[in-house]
C-alpha positions as CSV (number, residue, x, y, z in Angstrom):
1,M,107.2,-184.4,-76.9
2,R,106.0,-187.4,-74.9
3,I,109.0,-187.2,-72.6
4,R,108.3,-183.5,-72.0
5,K,104.8,-184.3,-70.9
6,L,106.0,-187.1,-68.7
7,M,108.6,-184.8,-67.1
8,L,106.0,-182.1,-66.6
9,A,103.6,-184.6,-64.9
10,V,106.4,-185.8,-62.6
11,L,107.3,-182.2,-61.8
12,V,103.7,-181.3,-61.0
13,F,103.3,-184.4,-58.9
14,A,106.5,-183.6,-57.0
15,A,105.4,-180.0,-56.4
16,S,102.0,-181.2,-55.1
17,L,103.8,-183.6,-52.6
18,L,106.0,-180.7,-51.5
19,A,103.0,-178.5,-50.9
20,V,101.2,-181.2,-48.9
21,G,104.3,-181.7,-46.8
22,V,104.5,-178.0,-46.0
23,V,100.8,-178.0,-45.0
24,Y,101.2,-181.1,-42.9
25,A,104.2,-179.7,-41.1
26,Q,102.2,-176.6,-40.1
27,Q,99.5,-178.7,-38.4
28,E,99.9,-179.7,-34.7
29,T,101.0,-183.2,-34.1
30,P,98.6,-185.4,-32.2
31,N,100.8,-185.3,-29.1
32,T,100.8,-181.5,-28.9
33,P,98.1,-180.5,-26.4
34,T,95.8,-177.6,-27.4
35,D,95.4,-174.4,-25.3
36,N,91.9,-175.6,-24.3
37,E,93.3,-178.8,-22.9
38,V,95.9,-176.8,-21.0
39,N,93.3,-174.4,-19.7
40,E,91.0,-177.2,-18.5
41,I,93.7,-178.1,-16.1
42,A,94.9,-174.6,-15.4
43,K,91.5,-173.5,-14.2
44,K,91.8,-176.0,-11.4
45,L,94.9,-174.3,-10.1
46,Y,95.4,-170.8,-8.6
47,C,98.2,-168.4,-9.4
48,P,101.2,-168.6,-7.1
49,V,101.6,-164.8,-7.1
50,C,98.1,-163.3,-7.4
51,P,95.6,-164.2,-4.6
52,N,92.4,-165.9,-5.6
53,T,93.2,-165.8,-9.4
54,P,92.8,-168.9,-11.5
55,L,95.8,-170.0,-13.4
56,D,94.0,-170.0,-16.8
57,V,93.2,-166.2,-16.7
58,C,96.3,-164.8,-14.9
59,E,98.9,-163.1,-17.1
60,T,101.9,-163.1,-14.8
61,Q,105.1,-164.7,-15.9
62,A,104.8,-167.4,-13.3
63,C,101.4,-168.4,-14.6
64,Q,102.7,-168.4,-18.2
65,D,105.5,-170.7,-17.0
66,W,103.1,-173.0,-15.2
67,R,100.8,-173.3,-18.3
68,A,103.9,-174.1,-20.4
69,L,104.9,-176.8,-17.9
70,I,101.3,-178.2,-18.0
71,K,101.5,-178.2,-21.8
72,Q,104.8,-180.0,-21.7
73,Q,103.5,-182.6,-19.2
74,L,100.5,-183.2,-21.3
75,A,102.7,-183.7,-24.4
76,E,104.7,-186.3,-22.3
77,G,101.5,-188.2,-21.6
78,W,100.8,-187.1,-18.0
79,T,97.2,-187.4,-16.9
80,E,95.3,-184.5,-15.3
81,E,95.5,-186.1,-11.9
82,E,99.2,-186.6,-12.1
83,I,99.7,-182.9,-13.1
84,L,97.5,-181.7,-10.2
85,N,99.4,-183.9,-7.8
86,Y,102.7,-182.6,-9.1
87,F,101.7,-179.0,-8.3
88,V,100.3,-180.0,-4.9
89,V,103.6,-181.8,-4.0
90,Q,105.6,-178.8,-5.2
91,Y,103.5,-175.9,-3.8
92,G,101.0,-177.4,-1.3
93,E,97.3,-177.7,-1.5
94,R,96.8,-173.9,-1.5
95,V,97.3,-174.0,-5.3
96,L,94.2,-176.1,-5.9
97,A,91.0,-174.2,-6.8
98,E,89.0,-176.9,-5.2
99,P,90.3,-178.6,-2.0
100,Q,90.8,-182.4,-2.2
101,R,88.0,-184.5,-0.7
102,R,89.9,-186.5,1.8
103,G,91.2,-186.2,5.3
104,F,90.8,-182.9,7.2
105,T,89.8,-181.0,4.0
106,S,86.7,-183.2,3.7
107,L,85.2,-181.0,6.4
108,V,85.0,-178.2,3.8
109,W,82.5,-180.3,2.0
110,V,80.7,-181.9,5.0
111,L,80.3,-178.9,7.4
112,P,78.2,-176.6,5.2
113,V,75.7,-179.4,4.4
114,T,75.5,-180.4,8.1
115,A,75.2,-176.7,9.2
116,A,72.3,-176.1,6.7
117,A,70.5,-179.3,7.9
118,L,71.0,-178.4,11.5
119,G,69.8,-174.8,10.9
120,A,66.6,-176.1,9.1
121,V,65.8,-178.4,12.1
122,V,66.3,-175.5,14.5
123,V,64.1,-173.1,12.5
124,W,61.4,-175.9,12.2
125,Q,61.5,-176.4,16.0
126,V,61.2,-172.6,16.7
127,V,58.3,-172.2,14.4
128,K,56.6,-175.2,15.8
129,S,57.0,-173.8,19.4
130,W,55.7,-170.4,18.3
131,Q,52.6,-172.0,16.9
132,A,52.0,-174.1,20.1
133,A,52.5,-171.0,22.3
134,R,50.2,-168.8,20.3
135,L,47.2,-167.6,22.5
136,P,44.1,-165.9,21.2
137,V,44.6,-162.1,21.0
138,Q,42.3,-160.1,23.2
139,N,41.5,-156.6,21.9
140,D,39.7,-155.2,24.9
141,L,41.2,-154.4,28.3
142,M,37.8,-154.9,29.9
143,E,37.9,-158.6,29.2
144,I,41.0,-159.2,31.4
145,P,39.7,-159.8,34.9
146,D,43.0,-159.8,36.8
147,I,43.9,-156.2,36.3
148,D,43.8,-153.9,39.3
149,P,41.0,-151.2,38.8
150,E,43.5,-148.4,39.4
151,V,45.9,-149.7,36.7
152,R,42.9,-150.2,34.3
153,A,41.7,-146.6,34.9
154,R,45.2,-145.2,34.3
155,V,45.8,-147.2,31.1
156,E,42.4,-146.1,29.8
157,Q,43.2,-142.5,30.6
158,E,46.5,-142.7,28.7
159,L,44.8,-144.3,25.8
160,R,42.3,-141.5,25.6
161,A,45.0,-139.0,25.8
162,L,46.8,-140.7,22.9
163,E,43.7,-140.7,20.8
164,E,43.1,-137.0,21.4
165,E,46.7,-136.2,20.2
166,L,46.2,-138.1,17.0
């Protein structure tokens, strides 16, 4: 009887180890990157086929292959920068969602800020000159002494005609 209980205990213990092994085998290993990790890098790249479509949302076969390649590279221990540089070397900078901030492409970052600052200075100068040039508004034609009497009479006649029409 005692041997049967001992055998039953060993059998239950072995079965529980087998169940734990099956569960552990189904979990991802620590070196397997998740889809979120792949998409963090994929959203920084554009699809090679579809114009202006980020790699993380495109469903073409090429994008699926690229995401699989990114997953493989992450599993091999590549860093994000190494992966992005790999794609730039293979396909050019056009695959990057955000241009690199060096060399000629740094103008993409500098020019908008410079143009906005320059525009603000120009607007400020124009408004300042308008304020300096503003003269008091004169409502009555009679107060303007340099108008020829014939022109004044003609303007007044036309104004009266307009008032009568309204």
